[in-house]
N, CA, C and O of each residue as an XYZ file, in Angstrom:
968
protein
N     104.884    110.025    118.729
C     103.933    108.947    118.756
C     104.384    107.847    117.847
O     104.686    108.088    116.679
N     104.436    106.622    118.368
C     104.952    105.503    117.539
C     103.712    104.602    117.205
O     102.983    104.124    118.074
N     103.554    104.425    115.899
C     102.484    103.583    115.404
C     103.026    102.484    114.597
O     104.041    102.702    113.936
N     102.444    101.276    114.570
C     102.798    100.140    113.729
C     101.609     99.770    112.941
O     100.595     99.311    113.467
N     101.742     99.976    111.662
C     100.712     99.555    110.724
C     100.943     98.030    110.406
O     102.004     97.651    109.911
N      99.966     97.215    110.692
C     100.153     95.720    110.693
C      99.159     95.086    109.908
O      98.012     95.526    109.826
N      99.602     93.956    109.264
C      98.766     93.080    108.559
C      99.250     91.624    108.729
O     100.441     91.404    108.949
N      98.363     90.643    108.633
C      98.768     89.259    108.591
C      98.155     88.471    107.525
O      97.073     88.851    107.077
N      98.736     87.378    107.047
C      98.116     86.399    106.219
C      98.010     85.063    107.003
O      98.905     84.760    107.792
N      97.009     84.312    106.816
C      96.765     83.156    107.595
C      96.395     81.862    106.770
O      96.246     81.923    105.550
N      96.257     80.735    107.453
C      95.959     79.474    106.720
C      94.489     79.400    106.455
O      94.058     78.613    105.612
N      93.659     80.234    107.179
C      92.195     80.206    106.971
C      91.567     81.366    107.729
O      92.237     82.344    108.065
N      90.273     81.242    107.993
C      89.536     82.423    108.497
C      89.406     82.434    109.988
O      89.195     83.527    110.515
N      89.504     81.354    110.751
C      89.124     81.393    112.127
C      90.187     80.621    112.959
O      90.440     79.442    112.712
N      90.790     81.300    113.929
C      91.785     80.612    114.776
C      91.181     79.551    115.652
O      91.891     78.643    116.083
N      89.901     79.627    115.934
C      89.235     78.598    116.741
C      89.121     77.330    115.978
O      88.826     76.300    116.585
N      89.327     77.318    114.726
C      89.334     76.087    113.912
C      90.707     75.604    113.682
O      90.935     74.736    112.840
N      91.687     76.175    114.453
C      93.058     75.709    114.365
C      93.905     76.470    113.338
O      95.075     76.130    113.162
N      93.381     77.450    112.677
C      94.113     78.182    111.688
C      95.196     79.094    112.313
O      95.061     79.586    113.433
N      96.226     79.282    111.564
C      97.471     79.939    112.096
C      97.904     81.157    111.162
O      97.482     81.308    110.015
N      98.754     81.958    111.772
C      99.363     83.014    110.946
C     100.553     82.422    110.209
O     101.328     81.617    110.724
N     100.646     82.902    108.909
C     101.765     82.430    108.108
C     102.627     83.610    107.583
O     103.700     83.417    107.012
N     102.118     84.807    107.800
C     102.976     85.987    107.386
C     102.576     87.198    108.320
O     101.383     87.412    108.536
N     103.476     87.926    108.830
C     103.290     89.191    109.524
C     104.058     90.220    108.828
O     105.235     90.038    108.519
N     103.374     91.372    108.556
C     104.060     92.501    108.011
C     103.760     93.750    108.726
O     102.585     94.057    108.925
N     104.756     94.517    109.142
C     104.492     95.770    109.868
C     105.364     96.860    109.372
O     106.501     96.638    108.957
N     104.812     98.075    109.416
C     105.469     99.299    108.938
C     105.352    100.279    110.112
O     104.281    100.507    110.676
N     106.533    100.851    110.449
C     106.562    101.730    111.610
C     106.420    103.205    111.154
O     107.060    103.675    110.213
N     105.565    103.862    111.868
C     105.428    105.335    111.745
C     105.778    106.001    113.074
O     105.284    105.585    114.122
N     106.630    107.034    113.041
C     106.950    107.826    114.146
C     106.534    109.295    113.887
O     107.068    109.959    112.999
N     105.609    109.754    114.654
C     105.085    111.144    114.306
C     104.606    111.279    112.947
O     104.818    112.306    112.302
N     103.953    110.265    112.472
C     103.253    110.207    111.143
C     104.285    110.165    110.001
O     103.960    110.508    108.864
N     105.506    109.753    110.293
C     106.524    109.571    109.222
C     106.988    108.141    109.196
O     107.226    107.516    110.229
N     107.114    107.625    107.953
C     107.661    106.253    107.826
C     109.128    106.254    108.212
O     109.914    107.099    107.785
N     109.463    105.274    109.034
C     110.837    105.286    109.538
C     111.688    104.225    108.785
O     112.912    104.337    108.854
N     111.186    103.281    108.125
C     111.940    102.232    107.493
C     112.225    101.079    108.514
O     112.822    100.067    108.149
N     111.826    101.235    109.693
C     112.087    100.189    110.712
C     110.907     99.238    110.702
O     110.051     99.283    111.585
N     110.869     98.385    109.705
C     109.712     97.477    109.501
C     110.014     96.042    110.088
O     111.160     95.683    110.357
N     108.943     95.282    110.258
C     109.078     93.877    110.673
C     108.308     92.980    109.731
O     107.113     93.173    109.511
N     108.990     92.008    109.181
C     108.383     91.160    108.166
C     108.866     89.737    108.409
O     110.068     89.485    108.487
N     107.891     88.783    108.531
C     108.309     87.327    108.790
C     107.257     86.389    108.171
O     106.062     86.545    108.421
N     107.696     85.440    107.382
C     106.940     84.319    106.958
C     107.097     83.216    108.098
O     108.143     83.066    108.729
N     105.997     82.495    108.283
C     105.931     81.533    109.439
C     105.461     80.172    108.947
O     104.589     80.082    108.083
N     106.053     79.101    109.509
C     105.621     77.709    109.329
C     104.451     77.453    110.308
O     104.614     77.590    111.520
N     103.270     77.080    109.770
C     102.111     76.983    110.563
C     101.887     75.564    111.150
O     101.026     75.358    112.006
N     102.661     74.637    110.677
C     102.469     73.215    111.117
C     101.022     72.746    110.859
O     100.427     72.046    111.679
N     100.496     73.135    109.744
C      99.201     72.649    109.200
C      99.005     73.069    107.796
O      99.691     73.989    107.348
N      98.106     72.457    107.051
C      97.819     72.805    105.689
C      97.108     74.159    105.560
O      96.303     74.574    106.394
N      97.456     74.789    104.490
C      96.728     76.104    104.172
C      95.492     75.799    103.382
O      95.554     75.013    102.437
N      94.395     76.372    103.717
C      93.133     76.219    102.964
C      93.331     76.687    101.538
O      93.962     77.714    101.288
N      92.775     75.906    100.587
C      92.886     76.316     99.158
C      92.390     77.666     98.906
O      93.002     78.391     98.122
N      91.268     78.094     99.540
C      90.724     79.431     99.373
C      91.686     80.468     99.861
O      91.767     81.543     99.267
N      92.426     80.202    100.920
C      93.427     81.170    101.388
C      94.565     81.334    100.419
O      95.035     82.447    100.182
N      95.016     80.216     99.851
C      96.076     80.307     98.859
C      95.661     81.195     97.620
O      96.465     81.939     97.057
N      94.406     81.064     97.261
C      93.960     81.896     96.152
C      94.041     83.397     96.475
O      94.183     84.216     95.567
N      93.952     83.761     97.766
C      93.975     85.157     98.208
C      95.417     85.633     98.216
O      95.722     86.658     97.606
N      96.370     84.876     98.930
C      97.654     85.394     99.129
C      98.793     84.692     98.350
O      99.917     85.189     98.288
N      98.481     83.578     97.787
C      99.429     82.911     96.953
C     100.586     82.245     97.742
O     101.581     81.857     97.131
N     100.482     82.111     99.029
C     101.550     81.454     99.854
C     101.242     79.953     99.969
O     100.123     79.574    100.314
N     102.157     79.170     99.703
C     101.996     77.671     99.648
C     102.579     77.029    100.855
O     103.367     77.639    101.577
N     102.192     75.770    101.091
C     102.773     74.974    102.082
C     104.221     74.722    101.872
O     105.040     74.751    102.790
N     104.524     74.459    100.553
C     105.926     74.199    100.211
C     106.897     75.376    100.519
O     108.007     75.227    101.030
N     106.370     76.516    100.161
C     107.154     77.807    100.440
C     107.530     77.954    101.943
O     108.624     78.393    102.298
N     106.539     77.553    102.813
C     106.701     77.801    104.180
C     107.449     76.676    104.939
O     107.712     76.784    106.136
N     107.778     75.601    104.206
C     108.370     74.364    104.827
C     109.554     74.677    105.703
O     109.693     74.084    106.773
N     110.414     75.586    105.289
C     111.688     75.895    106.005
C     111.631     77.159    106.797
O     112.672     77.607    107.279
N     110.455     77.782    106.972
C     110.361     79.066    107.664
C     110.219     78.815    109.185
O     109.724     77.767    109.600
N     110.651     79.773    109.994
C     110.516     79.648    111.437
C     109.037     79.585    111.896
O     108.117     79.971    111.175
N     108.871     79.098    113.083
C     107.502     79.053    113.703
C     107.335     80.355    114.485
O     108.304     81.077    114.719
N     106.071     80.652    114.893
C     105.814     81.850    115.593
C     106.585     81.889    116.907
O     107.066     82.938    117.335
N     106.694     80.686    117.556
C     107.465     80.638    118.840
C     108.903     81.088    118.654
O     109.521     81.514    119.629
N     109.474     81.017    117.446
C     110.837     81.290    117.203
C     111.046     82.855    117.089
O     112.153     83.366    117.262
N     109.947     83.556    116.797
C     110.080     84.977    116.531
C     109.337     85.806    117.558
O     109.369     87.035    117.502
N     108.665     85.147    118.501
C     107.740     85.856    119.372
C     108.373     86.952    120.193
O     107.798     88.024    120.375
N     109.594     86.665    120.699
C     110.251     87.734    121.527
C     110.585     88.977    120.677
O     110.413     90.105    121.137
N     111.051     88.772    119.467
C     111.370     89.990    118.632
C     110.012     90.708    118.234
O     109.930     91.936    118.196
N     109.030     89.925    117.962
C     107.771     90.586    117.576
C     107.099     91.321    118.657
O     106.620     92.431    118.425
N     107.023     90.723    119.951
C     106.513     91.434    121.093
C     107.340     92.694    121.419
O     106.769     93.744    121.712
N     108.680     92.593    121.370
C     109.511     93.732    121.604
C     109.255     94.868    120.634
O     109.315     96.047    120.983
N     108.953     94.452    119.342
C     108.720     95.414    118.269
C     107.374     96.212    118.514
O     107.335     97.431    118.347
N     106.359     95.537    118.883
C     105.018     96.192    118.960
C     104.782     96.808    120.360
O     103.944     97.697    120.509
N     105.500     96.347    121.349
C     105.208     96.767    122.753
C     105.173     98.230    122.880
O     106.144     98.893    122.515
N     104.063     98.810    123.401
C     103.960    100.252    123.698
C     103.515    101.069    122.500
O     103.320    102.278    122.628
N     103.347    100.446    121.332
C     102.935    101.280    120.183
C     101.480    101.326    120.029
O     100.777    100.690    120.814
N     100.968    102.019    119.091
C      99.643    101.868    118.667
C      99.581    101.122    117.348
O     100.191    101.521    116.356
N      98.807     99.997    117.360
C      98.711     99.231    116.115
C      97.565     99.779    115.228
O      96.438     99.994    115.675
N      97.914     99.983    113.987
C      96.894    100.491    112.986
C      96.600     99.233    112.061
O      97.502     98.716    111.402
N      95.388     98.803    112.047
C      95.015     97.502    111.403
C      93.717     97.748    110.697
O      92.823     98.406    111.230
N      93.606     97.215    109.479
C      92.320     97.191    108.834
C      91.570     95.969    109.133
O      92.013     94.861    108.831
N      90.368     96.154    109.760
C      89.608     95.017    110.264
C      90.396     94.320    111.437
O      90.763     93.146    111.394
N      90.609     95.164    112.471
C      91.541     94.768    113.552
C      91.091     93.444    114.308
O      91.931     92.629    114.692
N      89.813     93.279    114.490
C      89.473     92.012    115.239
C      90.017     90.771    114.634
O      90.391     89.836    115.342
N      90.072     90.743    113.286
C      90.609     89.527    112.623
C      92.090     89.279    112.998
O      92.460     88.209    113.482
N      92.906     90.302    112.754
C      94.384     90.168    113.027
C      94.645     90.030    114.472
O      95.447     89.179    114.858
N      94.029     90.801    115.299
C      94.225     90.781    116.794
C      93.823     89.382    117.293
O      94.531     88.822    118.130
N      92.767     88.826    116.832
C      92.336     87.456    117.230
C      93.317     86.391    116.886
O      93.528     85.474    117.679
N      93.927     86.471    115.737
C      94.912     85.556    115.321
C      96.268     85.724    116.189
O      96.915     84.765    116.610
N      96.586     87.012    116.385
C      97.829     87.235    117.162
C      97.691     86.737    118.605
O      98.632     86.167    119.158
N      96.520     86.951    119.211
C      96.237     86.527    120.554
C      96.259     85.002    120.634
O      96.741     84.413    121.602
N      95.728     84.394    119.597
C      95.762     82.922    119.525
C      97.143     82.357    119.500
O      97.443     81.348    120.138
N      98.021     83.056    118.716
C      99.399     82.606    118.685
C     100.158     82.805    120.008
O     100.973     81.992    120.445
N      99.818     83.960    120.607
C     100.432     84.196    121.921
C     100.026     83.183    122.954
O     100.849     82.756    123.764
N      98.722     82.774    122.940
C      98.326     81.757    123.828
C      98.940     80.382    123.544
O      99.214     79.647    124.493
N      99.163     80.011    122.309
C      99.800     78.794    121.992
C     101.255     78.760    122.463
O     101.833     77.692    122.665
N     101.827     79.937    122.631
C     103.217     80.070    123.091
C     103.240     80.304    124.603
O     104.252     80.734    125.154
N     102.109     80.016    125.272
C     102.060     80.232    126.697
C     102.325     81.667    127.148
O     102.820     81.946    128.240
N     101.945     82.579    126.195
C     102.062     84.028    126.525
C     100.659     84.689    126.725
O     100.467     85.879    126.478
N      99.756     83.900    127.157
C      98.416     84.515    127.370
C      98.343     85.597    128.430
O      97.330     86.289    128.531
N      99.340     85.750    129.182
C      99.373     86.889    130.171
C      99.738     88.165    129.494
O      99.678     89.218    130.128
N     100.117     88.139    128.231
C     100.501     89.416    127.546
C      99.915     89.404    126.136
O     100.616     89.257    125.135
N      98.558     89.569    126.113
C      97.849     89.615    124.852
C      97.950     91.064    124.287
O      98.447     91.991    124.927
N      97.448     91.175    123.063
C      97.646     92.437    122.374
C      97.164     93.679    123.208
O      97.837     94.709    123.253
N      96.057     93.546    123.817
C      95.475     94.641    124.590
C      96.407     94.998    125.770
O      96.304     96.100    126.308
N      97.318     94.086    126.183
C      98.194     94.354    127.289
C      99.442     95.064    126.711
O     100.152     95.729    127.466
N      99.710     94.952    125.497
C     100.936     95.488    124.905
C     100.733     96.770    124.119
O     101.662     97.571    124.008
N      99.546     96.986    123.570
C      99.333     98.028    122.594
C      98.030     98.574    122.698
O      97.117     97.959    123.249
N      97.886     99.788    122.157
C      96.593    100.310    121.681
C      96.276     99.894    120.304
O      97.202     99.643    119.532
N      95.088     99.801    119.940
C      94.695     99.410    118.569
C      93.737    100.349    117.924
O      92.694    100.673    118.492
N      94.070    100.790    116.752
C      93.207    101.629    115.888
C      92.714    100.783    114.681
O      93.511    100.337    113.855
N      91.393    100.580    114.608
C      90.839     99.850    113.474
C      90.466    100.837    112.314
O      89.522    101.616    112.444
N      91.200    100.789    111.218
C      90.957    101.695    110.160
C      89.727    101.378    109.426
O      89.169    102.263    108.778
N      89.223    100.088    109.481
C      87.978     99.686    108.826
C      86.806    100.409    109.635
O      85.919    100.984    109.004
N      86.800    100.386    110.939
C      85.827    101.081    111.668
C      85.827    102.633    111.446
O      84.803    103.303    111.315
N      87.121    103.122    111.420
C      87.272    104.560    111.133
C      86.663    104.882    109.755
O      85.897    105.841    109.651
N      86.971    104.128    108.711
C      86.467    104.374    107.385
C      84.949    104.257    107.371
O      84.302    105.042    106.678
N      84.368    103.352    108.074
C      82.946    103.216    108.099
C      82.230    104.427    108.742
O      81.102    104.766    108.382
N      82.927    105.064    109.706
C      82.331    106.290    110.308
C      82.539    107.456    109.358
O      81.727    108.380    109.307
N      83.620    107.410    108.615
C      83.844    108.578    107.701
C      83.104    108.455    106.364
O      82.790    109.454    105.717
N      82.829    107.184    105.959
C      82.157    106.999    104.634
C      81.084    105.936    104.810
O      81.211    104.833    104.279
N      79.979    106.274    105.586
C      78.938    105.335    105.830
C      78.197    104.899    104.558
O      77.934    105.713    103.673
N      77.879    103.658    104.485
C      77.075    103.188    103.208
C      77.956    102.956    102.055
O      77.454    102.590    100.993
N      79.313    103.146    102.173
C      80.189    102.931    100.969
C      81.085    101.703    101.172
O      81.197    101.201    102.291
N      81.702    101.232    100.134
C      82.729    100.150    100.318
C      83.949    100.795    101.004
O      84.419    101.897    100.722
N      84.390     99.941    101.948
C      85.562    100.510    102.708
C      86.633     99.411    102.846
O      87.366     99.409    103.836
N      86.742     98.498    101.903
C      87.914     97.629    101.957
C      89.055     98.418    101.410
O      88.899     99.529    100.904
N      90.301     97.770    101.533
C      91.489     98.517    101.203
C      91.500     98.990     99.792
O      91.865    100.136     99.529
N      91.104     98.130     98.846
C      91.066     98.551     97.424
C      90.224     99.811     97.216
O      90.626    100.749     96.527
N      89.032     99.797     97.841
C      88.069    100.872     97.672
C      88.671    102.122     98.307
O      88.483    103.211     97.764
N      89.381    102.024     99.421
C      90.015    103.215    100.032
C      91.149    103.709     99.148
O      91.374    104.913     99.025
N      91.831    102.812     98.560
C      92.890    103.231     97.641
C      92.335    104.105     96.538
O      92.879    105.172     96.251
N      91.267    103.665     95.925
C      90.649    104.437     94.825
C      90.128    105.755     95.382
O      90.253    106.783     94.717
N      89.565    105.759     96.545
C      89.000    107.022     97.120
C      90.009    107.964     97.428
O      89.791    109.159     97.231
N      91.153    107.547     97.916
C      92.257    108.508     98.292
C      93.403    108.615     97.332
O      94.434    109.219     97.628
N      93.205    107.999     96.133
C      94.103    108.079     94.991
C      95.484    107.540     95.407
O      96.513    108.172     95.167
N      95.472    106.300     96.067
C      96.709    105.616     96.454
C      96.956    104.551     95.455
O      96.073    103.741     95.176
N      98.152    104.526     94.897
C      98.486    103.565     93.840
C      98.666    102.128     94.410
O      99.588    101.866     95.181
N      97.800    101.257     94.022
C      97.998     99.847     94.466
C      97.921     98.921     93.283
O      97.468     97.783     93.406
N      98.362     99.400     92.130
C      98.356     98.620     90.883
C      99.354     97.441     90.945
O      99.276     96.511     90.142
N     100.320     97.500     91.941
C     101.320     96.450     92.036
C     100.811     95.352     92.900
O     101.575     94.420     93.152
N      99.580     95.359     93.389
C      99.019     94.455     94.296
C      98.113     93.374     93.626
O      96.886     93.457     93.678
N      98.757     92.375     93.005
C      97.978     91.279     92.413
C      97.394     90.343     93.374
O      96.255     89.918     93.184
N      98.119     89.968     94.444
C      97.763     89.162     95.568
C      97.929     89.874     96.824
O      98.701     90.830     96.898
N      97.185     89.423     97.910
C      97.393     89.950     99.240
C      98.799     89.531     99.722
O      99.282     88.439     99.422
N      99.409     90.413    100.454
C     100.737     90.130    101.095
C     100.760     91.000    102.312
O     100.333     92.153    102.251
N     101.262     90.469    103.462
C     101.182     91.226    104.676
C     101.954     92.455    104.683
O     101.454     93.497    105.105
N     103.171     92.395    104.229
C     104.027     93.612    104.225
C     103.506     94.664    103.182
O     103.357     95.856    103.449
N     103.252     94.102    101.991
C     102.701     95.008    100.974
C     101.415     95.758    101.413
O     101.263     96.970    101.256
N     100.495     94.917    101.984
C      99.243     95.536    102.402
C      99.402     96.502    103.562
O      98.662     97.479    103.669
N     100.451     96.204    104.504
C     100.680     97.170    105.571
C     101.226     98.479    104.951
O     100.856     99.563    105.401
N     102.108     98.390    103.916
C     102.637     99.544    103.298
C     101.540    100.434    102.644
O     101.530    101.659    102.759
N     100.636     99.732    101.961
C      99.573    100.451    101.352
C      98.584    101.064    102.425
O      98.117    102.198    102.313
N      98.334    100.281    103.388
C      97.477    100.721    104.496
C      98.068    102.017    105.200
O      97.338    102.934    105.574
N      99.373    102.020    105.341
C      99.990    103.264    105.923
C      99.760    104.462    105.094
O      99.515    105.535    105.645
N      99.821    104.358    103.774
C      99.525    105.462    102.911
C      98.070    105.887    102.997
O      97.754    107.077    103.022
N      97.147    104.845    103.043
C      95.720    105.117    103.169
C      95.433    105.815    104.465
O      94.706    106.807    104.499
N      96.001    105.301    105.536
C      95.721    105.854    106.900
C      96.148    107.321    106.985
O      95.393    108.147    107.500
N      97.358    107.666    106.484
C      97.785    108.990    106.462
C      96.889    109.905    105.714
O      96.619    111.034    106.125
N      96.403    109.372    104.541
C      95.515    110.172    103.746
C      94.108    110.353    104.414
O      93.496    111.416    104.308
N      93.660    109.374    105.045
C      92.368    109.356    105.747
C      92.370    110.370    106.940
O      91.355    110.992    107.253
N      93.485    110.491    107.543
C      93.540    111.272    108.713
C      94.193    112.652    108.521
O      94.508    113.384    109.459
N      94.370    112.943    107.197
C      94.703    114.394    106.810
C      96.135    114.622    106.700
O      96.562    115.765    106.534
N      96.954    113.554    106.785
C      98.458    113.776    106.780
C      98.922    113.566    105.282
O      98.210    113.059    104.416
N     100.215    114.026    105.095
C     100.818    113.822    103.816
C     101.177    112.352    103.645
O     101.481    111.683    104.632
N     101.152    111.841    102.444
C     101.378    110.388    102.149
C     102.774    110.215    101.669
O     103.161    110.769    100.640
N     103.557    109.435    102.417
C     104.897    108.962    101.965
C     105.758    109.950    101.286
O     106.393    109.664    100.270
N     105.782    111.182    101.878
C     106.546    112.272    101.300
C     107.934    112.367    102.011
O     107.980    112.575    103.223
N     108.989    112.226    101.310
C     110.333    112.347    101.899
C     110.893    113.675    101.414
O     110.973    113.900    100.206
N     111.274    114.540    102.307
C     111.885    115.820    101.878
C     113.434    115.690    101.654
O     114.087    116.579    101.108
N     113.973    114.515    102.116
C     115.425    114.372    102.122
C     115.848    113.708    100.799
O     116.896    114.057    100.256
N     115.056    112.758    100.269
C     115.418    112.139     99.004
C     114.255    111.620     98.332
O     113.153    111.656     98.881
N     114.435    111.110     97.112
C     113.347    110.620     96.352
C     112.958    109.171     96.562
O     112.015    108.663     95.955
N     113.728    108.503     97.460
C     113.567    107.020     97.591
C     112.163    106.655     98.105
O     111.526    105.727     97.606
N     111.687    107.427     99.143
C     110.409    107.126     99.720
C     109.305    107.407     98.745
O     108.321    106.671     98.672
N     109.472    108.509     97.970
C     108.460    108.833     97.004
C     108.316    107.697     96.000
O     107.197    107.271     95.712
N     109.405    107.209     95.473
C     109.335    106.131     94.505
C     108.742    104.881     95.106
O     107.960    104.174     94.469
N     109.120    104.619     96.332
C     108.576    103.325     96.891
C     107.098    103.366     97.256
O     106.441    102.328     97.338
N     106.592    104.547     97.469
C     105.237    104.598     97.937
C     104.318    105.399     96.998
O     103.218    105.791     97.388
N     104.771    105.635     95.777
C     103.956    106.201     94.729
C     103.634    107.659     94.843
O     102.712    108.152     94.193
N     104.393    108.364     95.672
C     104.183    109.819     95.729
C     104.720    110.404     94.486
O     105.764    109.986     93.985
N     104.018    111.374     93.978
C     104.378    112.059     92.736
C     104.767    113.488     93.122
O     103.896    114.316     93.388
N     106.047    113.773     93.153
C     106.570    115.099     93.621
C     105.978    116.199     92.687
O     105.742    117.323     93.130
N     105.745    115.865     91.403
C     105.222    116.886     90.575
C     103.843    117.253     90.843
O     103.363    118.295     90.396
N     103.136    116.368     91.617
C     101.738    116.640     91.913
C     101.600    117.464     93.193
O     100.486    117.861     93.535
N     102.706    117.738     93.923
C     102.600    118.491     95.202
C     102.272    119.962     94.805
O     102.930    120.580     93.968
N     101.221    120.462     95.461
C     100.838    121.890     95.138
C     101.908    122.804     95.797
O     102.310    122.666     96.952
N     102.303    123.719     94.952
C     103.156    124.867     95.411
C     102.290    126.108     95.406
O     101.690    126.488     94.401
N     102.253    126.712     96.556
C     101.246    127.794     96.684
C     101.592    128.985     95.863
O     100.698    129.765     95.534
N     102.821    129.180     95.510
C     103.198    130.319     94.684
C     103.011    129.941     93.275
O     103.573    128.946     92.817
N     102.220    130.720     92.548
C     102.241    130.572     91.101
C     100.960    129.770     90.544
O     100.617    129.948     89.376
N     100.277    128.914     91.354
C      99.185    128.158     90.832
C      97.872    128.422     91.614
O      96.926    127.643     91.500
N      97.813    129.498     92.394
C      96.566    129.922     92.965
C      96.498    131.374     93.026
O      97.530    132.044     92.986
N      95.283    131.929     93.127
C      95.154    133.383     93.115
C      95.615    133.925     94.482
O      95.549    133.210     95.482
N      96.071    135.161     94.527
C      96.463    135.785     95.834
C      95.309    135.760     96.799
O      94.142    135.902     96.436
N      95.699    135.566     98.092
C      94.659    135.551     99.093
C      94.080    136.941     99.272
O      94.779    137.953     99.298
N      92.763    136.928     99.394
C      92.065    138.335     99.608
C      92.265    138.739    100.992
O      92.085    137.935    101.907
N      92.636    139.964    101.198
C      92.834    140.593    102.605
C      91.662    141.424    102.923
O      91.337    142.364    102.199
N      91.006    141.093    104.010
C      89.824    141.874    104.379
C      90.294    142.672    105.710
O      90.606    142.061    106.732
N      90.317    143.930    105.626
C      90.749    144.740    106.777
C      89.570    145.204    107.653
O      88.470    145.443    107.155
N      89.822    145.325    108.951
C      88.805    145.755    109.878
C      88.292    147.151    109.621
O      89.092    148.018    109.269
N      87.053    147.417    109.769
C      86.495    148.739    109.622
C      86.853    149.561    110.811
O      87.344    149.026    111.805
N      86.612    150.926    110.744
C      86.904    151.859    111.856
C      85.987    151.441    113.039
O      86.413    151.498    114.192
N      84.741    151.026    112.756
C      83.788    150.623    113.815
C      84.372    149.354    114.506
O      84.401    149.294    115.735
N      84.804    148.414    113.784
C      85.336    147.188    114.362
C      86.590    147.387    115.219
O      86.769    146.751    116.258
N      87.512    148.359    114.709
C      88.634    148.709    115.486
C      88.255    149.335    116.798
O      88.861    149.058    117.834
N      87.258    150.174    116.752
C      86.808    150.900    117.998
C      86.247    149.874    118.959
O      86.546    149.938    120.151
N      85.441    148.926    118.486
C      84.930    147.867    119.383
C      86.021    146.976    119.930
O      85.922    146.517    121.068
N      87.093    146.709    119.130
C      88.226    145.947    119.611
C      88.970    146.694    120.706
O      89.365    146.102    121.710
N      89.160    147.985    120.514
C      89.879    148.723    121.572
C      89.063    148.823    122.819
O      89.620    148.756    123.915
N      87.726    148.984    122.706
C      86.915    149.030    123.859
C      86.975    147.692    124.677
O      86.985    147.687    125.908
N      87.013    146.628    123.952
C      87.188    145.277    124.594
C      88.536    145.206    125.315
O      88.603    144.746    126.455
N      89.624    145.663    124.650
C      90.930    145.650    125.396
C      90.931    146.558    126.567
O      91.563    146.216    127.566
N      90.277    147.700    126.545
C      90.172    148.581    127.677
C      89.534    147.966    128.845
O      89.981    148.125    129.981
N      88.391    147.195    128.553
C      87.659    146.491    129.562
C      88.499    145.416    130.193
O      88.450    145.212    131.405
N      89.287    144.711    129.362
C      90.121    143.633    129.898
C      91.243    144.218    130.802
O      91.573    143.668    131.853
N      91.796    145.337    130.349
C      92.859    146.013    131.122
C      92.320    146.507    132.435
O      93.006    146.447    133.455
N      91.051    147.015    132.421
C      90.470    147.462    133.703
C      90.275    146.366    134.641
O      90.550    146.532    135.830
N      89.807    145.216    134.189
C      89.556    144.162    135.037
C      90.825    143.535    135.567
O      90.835    143.026    136.688
N      91.935    143.558    134.763
C      93.175    142.911    135.185
C      94.023    143.937    135.969
O      95.012    143.550    136.593
N      93.661    145.231    135.951
C      94.522    146.168    136.697
C      95.778    146.533    135.907
O      96.772    146.940    136.508
N      95.764    146.403    134.617
C      96.936    146.724    133.869
C      96.765    146.437    132.454
O      95.643    146.104    132.072
N      97.757    146.522    131.597
C      97.579    146.290    130.228
C      97.256    144.817    129.889
O      97.765    143.917    130.557
N      96.436    144.559    128.885
C      96.162    143.150    128.472
C      97.399    142.559    127.736
O      98.252    143.303    127.252
N      97.473    141.241    127.664
C      98.619    140.589    127.031
C      98.717    141.109    125.619
O      99.835    141.375    125.176
N      97.642    141.276    124.873
C      97.650    141.744    123.482
C      98.331    143.068    123.414
O      99.178    143.247    122.539
N      98.014    144.070    124.316
C      98.593    145.322    124.301
C     100.097    145.290    124.702
O     100.880    146.076    124.170
N     100.504    144.394    125.629
C     101.898    144.369    125.892
C     102.727    143.829    124.697
O     103.824    144.313    124.416
N     102.140    142.765    123.974
C     102.855    142.273    122.783
C     102.938    143.357    121.751
O     103.997    143.552    121.156
N     101.830    144.094    121.505
C     101.817    145.148    120.492
C     102.852    146.269    120.870
O     103.476    146.870    119.995
N     102.995    146.504    122.097
C     103.952    147.581    122.517
C     105.371    147.155    122.614
O     106.290    147.964    122.736
N     105.539    145.800    122.555
C     106.886    145.183    122.598
C     107.440    145.140    124.092
O     108.634    144.980    124.342
N     106.475    145.295    125.034
C     106.960    145.314    126.470
C     106.893    143.858    127.070
O     107.209    143.689    128.248
N     106.497    142.827    126.301
C     106.488    141.497    126.833
C     107.119    140.587    125.889
O     107.215    139.389    126.156
């Protein structure tokens, strides 16, 4: 299963007011493992960035002056996300902006819904933690994800953090590389914190079936065998005949 954890930064809050995407950051997961095949691009929006937006992400008009436009990277971006599941926090915001950019490039016949499935982690978090704060910072605190290096919003950084949060939310291991320590260092995983079942927990208690329970079990197997006209699958496995 291929998933793309995606985030964007923009010139403002609403594409219907002419606001544009200025940064796209994507992190690829394959079968819940980080692949390193990421997509990151700053974009020239051909308009001024709202002062309030600059306070959030720190990206300035001057910095973007020599960056490519969305139309320059659209083919690479569409090829990258096509067929994947997008994992986005507050997906309607980012999807709305991406669809707006696709329409401006005369690609309105291939909007996000035509290219990808979308999983909104904000909606997921609200179902899992009703009545609680569920922004990315709150989820980092709840799932013990290190985001101390996040002074300002950034699309790629936020996508990397969201990937760790998503894996923790859905019960998977977070950024654990068994081959080397590089992924652990990059994503805050502490190898020393990994529980090793031997040595730091009590032995599992073994509860054996009573004679009465064994008799009931055999009676059930006999009934199955009678109905099937031969041994049950369980009995064939036990006898080594299957």
